[in-house]
N, C-alpha and C positions, 0 to 999 in steps of 0.2 A: 456153634450153629444159633441162629436167630429165630426166636419164636414168634409165630404168625398168628394174628386173629383172623377172624372171617372178614369178608369184603367191609371195608370201612366207609363210613359217611364222613363229609367234610365237619360237621358240626361236632363229631365226638373227637376231633384231634386238637390238641394243644397247638399254639403258634410258635413254631421254633424257626427262626431264621436260618436259611440254608448257608453253609460255609462259603467264606469269602475266597475266590479262585483268582489267581493272577493271570492265567492265559486268556487267549481270546474265546476260547468255548464257553466262558462263564457269563457271556452276555445273555440275560433274560428276555430281552426285548425284541428278539427277531421276530418278523411276521411270517405267516404260514407260508407265503409264496417264496421268501428267502430260505426257509427251512426245507421246502421242497427241492429248492434249487441246489442246497447242500447235498441232498440225497443224489440228485442228478450228476452233479459233479464227482459225487463219491464213486460212481460207476467207474469213471476212467482211473481213479485212484487204485480201486481194488484191482483192476485188470492190469495195473502196472506192478503191483505187488505179485499177482499170479505169474506175469511174464517174468519177474526178476528171480523169484525163487520157487512161487507156488507153495510155500509151507502153509499148511491150513491154519495153524495157529497164528501166522503172520496176517493172513487174511481176515481172520476173526477180529484180530486186534485192531485193524484197521477200520473194519466195520464199525466196532464199538466206538472208535474216536469219532467217527462220522457221526454216529447217533449222539455221542456226548455234545457234539455241536449243536444238533438239531433240538435236543431236549435240555440244553443247559438253563438252570444250574444243576439239573439232573444229571445223573451218571449211568452209564449203560454196562451191562455184562451180557454176553452172548455165551449160551451153553448148547453144545452139540451132543445129542445121545444116538445110541444105537436104536433105530426103530424096532429091532428084533428082539432085544433083550433089555433094553433101556440103560446099557452101559453108558457111563461117561465116556467120550471120546475126546473131546476137546473143549476149552472155555477161553474166554478172553474178557478181561475186564481191567484195562489199563489204570482206569481212575478210581475204581471204586475197592476202598482198602479191605484186605482179605477179611478182617473180622467183622465186616459189614455185610458180606455176601450171603444171601438166602439160599438154603439147601433143601428146605422141606416143604415148599408149595406144592400143591396137589397134581402129581403127575398126570392124573386122569385128564386135567384140563387140555393137555396136549391133543387129544383127539377132538376136541370141540373147535378149536382155533379161536376160541373167545378171549377177549382181553379180561383179564381178572385183577382187581386191585386189592392188595392185601395191606393191612395195618401192621406195623412193626410194634410188637408188644414191648412195654417198658417193665414187665414183670416177668419173672422166671420162678416156678415151682410156689406162686401165689405170693411171692414177695418181690418189692420194689428192686429193681436191679439197674445197674449203669450199662445200657446197650450202646455200644460203639455206633452203631448206625444212626441212632437217635442224636448221639453227641456231634456227629458229622452233619447233622441237619436232614437225614433222611427218615420220614415218618412213614412212608408208603412205600411199597415195592409193586410196580405195575408189571404184570408178567403176560406177554403175548407169546402164544404157542404157535409154531410153525410145524404143521405136518408135512411129511414127504419132502423133506429139504436135502436135496442132493440124493447120492445113491445109498439106500437103507438106513437113512438118518431122518432125524427130527431135531428140532431146535426150539429154544426159548430166547425171547428178548426180555431181559429184566431191566426197568428203569427205577432207579433209586431217587426218590422225589420227596418233596416237602408238602405237596399238595396233590389232590386228585386230577387225573387227566380231563382235560375238557374236549369239546368236539373236535377242535383244530388237532390236538395231540393224539386223538384217535385216527384221525385221517391220515396224520403223518406215519403212524405205526403201521396202519394198513398199507401206505406206499412202501415202506421199509421191507415188507414180507418178500416181495419179489426180488428185491436188491440182495436180501440175505441168501434166498434160495439160488438166484443166479450166481453168486460169488462161490457158495460152498460146493455146487455142482461143477463149476468152472475149476475150481482149485483141485477137486477130485480127479476130474477128467484129465487136467495137466499133470498130476502125479501119476495117473495110469499110463499117459502117453511116455513121460519119462522113465517109468520103470520098464516099458516094452522097448523103448530105444536102447536101454542099458543092456537088456537081455540080448538083443540083436546084436549090439557091438561087442558083447562079450562072445556070442557065438561066431561072429565074423573074424574074430582075433584068433580063433582056434582052427581055422580052416584055410586053405590055400585059395589064391584068386580073390574075386571081389563080388560082394553082395550088394544088390542096388534094387531100388523101386524108383520106377518113373512114370511120369503120367503124360499120355499122348492125347491132345486136345483134337477136336474135329479138323481144325485148320492146319494141322500137321506140326503144330508147336509142340515141343518136348521139353520137360522140366523133370529134375530129379528130386524126389521127396526124401532119399535115403541114398547113401552110396558110402562103402565101408572105406577105411583107411588104405586098404589094400590097392585103392586106385593111384596112389602115388608110385607105388613099386611097378605097377603093371602099366601104367600110361604116363608117369611122369608129372602128374598133376594131383594137386590135393583135393581131398573130398569136400573141403569148404570151399574152394574155387569153383568146383563142379556144382555145388548146390547153388551158388550165387549166380552162375553163369554156365549153362549147359554148354554153350560153344566152347568153352575151354576145354572140355573132352572132345567134342566134334573135331575141333581143329587138329587133335593129334591123329586123326584117320586121314586115309586118302579120301578123295571125292567119290571114287567108286564105292567105297565102304558106306 
């Protein structure tokens, strides 16, 4: 665990170069507009992850990579806690070494929503020590709390950097808050829908006949939002075909029906 000092000022900090990074996210010269564009483009990336598998840890990892690019050469860690009992639910820090991660910043800050900047101390128990975070070029940890992030959860964005955040950094972080909220809530909803669908499919497999849910629009158009696999036995057409094209089912009936 890394020891943290109180909020630091730039004058107190030694000059330590950030580590050289080989990938594209290492560019420190991005303008604010370009960084905001990265967040905007990241929304689609996050949606793709949710559609592909919806795993919350994968969603957080993609978010952390997006913020890595926006705050390069800083590095991002996103932590998700239960808002009821503060349990750690999930975290992602693809490019923050494990021995650099801060775990003891003030949890009370989560309720304020204010950005806090912590100095990573080079001393432990009053004696000089070699701190991996400083070896990697990280002198500060910016902590941005996010209250009410998803269902019964709160989050923090941690940016490990070699300098204090400027006005543009603070604006970028504020812009990232709704993206993280949206991503977490969407991943949770997708997981809940999958669980409901799996339970319904399990139920449908134990009873005869067909279970379906369909939507009838005011203009008379009908679409199926769910139909069980029993449709193949009963109607001779698969559930997948019916979901894609309701007429595939209607064509199995006489015009009178």
